[in-house]
N, C-alpha and C positions, 0 to 999 in steps of 0.2 A: 504494500500500500504506500501511500504518500500522505503523511499527516502534517508535515511542516516543510517549508522550503524558503529559500532566500532569493532576493533580487536587489543587490546593492550596487551592482555595476551598471548604473543607470545610463551613463553616457555611452558605454560600449553597446548596450542594448539598443538605444535610440539610433545610434549611428549605423549599426549593422543591419537593423531591420527597417530603417527609414520610415518609422511610424511615429505619429504624433498623438498626443492626448490633450483633452480640454484643459486639464490642470497639471502642473508640474508633478512628476513622480518623485517620491522620497525614497532614499536607500532603505531597504528592508532586510533585516538579518534573521528574522524569525516570524515568517508569515504563517498564520494559524487559520483553521477553519472558521467560517463566519465573517472573516474580514474581507474588505474590498481590495481587489487585486487587478493589476493590468492584464488584459488578454488581447490577442489579435484575432479579429473576426470582422472582415470588411473595414479594416482600419483598426485604430486603437480604441479599446473600450475599458471601462472599469467595472468589474463584476464581483458579485458576492460568491465566496467559495462555499459551495453547498448547493447542489442542483435541485431545482424545483420545476417540474414541467408546467407549461402555461395553463394547462387544463385543470390543475389541482385546485380544489376548494381551499384547503389549508395544507401547509407543508408538514404532514405527519412525520415524514422523514426527508432529509435533504442530504443525500450522499455526497461526500467530498471526493470519493473515488468510485469509479465504475469499472467492474471487471470487463475485459474484452469479451468474455463469453456471455455477458449479460446485455450487450448492446442491442440484441434483437428483441428483448423484452419490451412490452408496451411502454413501461415507464421511461425508457431511454430511446426507443426506436425512432420516433419522429425527429428528435434532435440529432441523433446519429446520422440520419438520412439528409437533414436539411440545415443543421446548425452546428457545424464543427468549428473548433477554435484551436489556437495555439496558446499555451500558457508559458510565458518566458520565465527562466530561472537561471541562477548561476551556481546553484548547489541545492541539495535537499538532505533531509535527515531521516534516519531510521533508528529504531531501538532494538537491541539484541537482548533476548531474555537469557540471563545467567543466574542460576541458583535463586530464582524468585525475584531478582532485580532486573531492571531494564537499563542497559548501557547505551547511551546515545552516540551515534556516529554521524559524521558529515560525509556526504558523497559528492565528489566533484568529477568533472570530465576534463578532457584535454582541450576544451573550448571555453572561452570566457563566459559566453551566454549560450543557452540552448533552449529548446522548447519541448514541453510535454504535449502529447495529443490530448485534446479535451473536447467536450460537448457543452453547449450552453442553451439556455432558453430565457424567456422573459416572463416573469411572474409578477403581476401587479406593478408594472413599471420598473421592476428591479431585474437586472440581468444576473442570472445565476449560472454557475458552471461546475463541472466535475472533471477530475483528471482520470484518464483511463489507465488501468493497471494490467500487467501481463505477468507471465512466469518470469522468475528472476534469472539474471545472468550469473556467472561464476563469482563475481564480486559481491553481489547482494545475497546470494543463496546462504552463506554462513550466518547472515544477519536476519533475513526475513524471507518468507515464502512468496512474496509478490514484490513487484517494483513498478514505478510509473513507466508508461510507454514514452520513451524518449525518441524523438525523430531525428534522423540525420538531416543535415541542412538541406540536401537535395530532395528530401521527402516532404518538407513542410508545405510547400505549395500544393503538392499532390494530395496531402491530407485535407487541405481546405477545399480543393476542387472536386475530388472524387471519393475520398474516404475509404479507400480499399483496406480491407482487413489485413492484407498482406503487409501493410506498413506498420502494423502493431506487433512488435516482437521485442524480446530482450535486447537491450542496447549492446551492439557488438564491439563498439570502440573502446578506447582506453578510459578507465575509470579508477578512482582511488577512494578508499574509505579510511577515515581516521577518527579516533576517539576525541570527543569534545566535552566541554563543560556541561554539567547537569543544569546549568542556567537555561539551556534550551527548553527544559521541561515546562517553564512558565512563559506563556506568550507575552507577559508583561516585560520580559527581558528581550529587547530588540535593539541590540547594539553590537559593535564589533567583538566584544568579549565572548559572545555566544559561539563564534566560529573558531576560537583559539584551539590550536592543535595541542592536545595533552600528551606531549611526547613522553615516551616511557610507559604509557598506559595503552597505547594504540595497538591494534592488530591491523597489519597492512596486507592487502590482498592483491 
């Protein structure tokens, strides 16, 4: 799954993707569910992390993640077919269960900024979205049994235009995982100390 991520490399993101937003974006080190997040869908939009379909009377559930295998279900199908998006990030977090405790790790790629595959909808004038998850790659597998669907740069436009399921797979490129501070556990902590590498405590994959 993907329950937290970061996007603090704002200038790199805006320059690489040539997208603009109505309001300036702030560096974020600990983006959490329920918060407003920049996405790419027919330009730049700010959306709430937690998917609610437009036809729902009330959001009994608002999934932050959607399994690839669930996209054909009624709850997600219309958005998968018509409203796909890119969710930009420069890293994400996962927790490894060890002897009843959860150890936080930061995952980074060999790219400054990348995008998760996502779907979105508009519920009562609020854009909401969910990040698609897939089976893990060799880096994530020792930590968790799911990972966000990360698109290669050349796949991003294809996801927005045709949304082929073939684009959704474990990221095959270079990735690194390192142990970080428990400060990431609280969404109130949204500063550079969250991503500090706890050397000597890390497992590298």
